[in-house]
N, C-alpha and C positions, 0 to 999 in steps of 0.2 A: 515402610517397605513400599522401594521405589515402581518406577515402573519398568525397570530393568530386572527386574529381579523376579517377573516374571514370562509368562512364553515358558516355549523350548528352556531359558537359564531357570532351574527352580533348585536356586540353592545358594545358599548365604555365600555373602561375596562377589558376586553374578555383576552387583555396578559398582567396584570398585576399578582404581583406576589400572591394576595391573593385571587383568582378567579382560580389561576392554581394550590397551594397550593391544596384550598376545592377543585378540581376537582381529584387531583391526590390520595388523602385522599380517596374518595368517591367510587375511581371505584378500590383501592388498597385495601380500606377495605371489600368491596361485595368480591368481588378476596378472601382474606382471610376466608372468614364468609365459601365463598362455598365450599373451600375445609376443612373445618372443616365442613361442616356439610355432603361432601361426604362420610370423614372418620367416620367422627357415624353412617354413613347405612350401610356405609360400613363393620366396624368391630363394636364388642359389646363394645364400647371405658364407 
């Protein structure tokens, strides 16, 4: 069992490339969306 298969993600395949890629895309996408929202709220873009 790898270290990525522990903690919050306690299921088989938690350390697979697909699961890690989906998580990374969701996290980075939400960060980008928050930055864009903050810039549009602060400045009239």
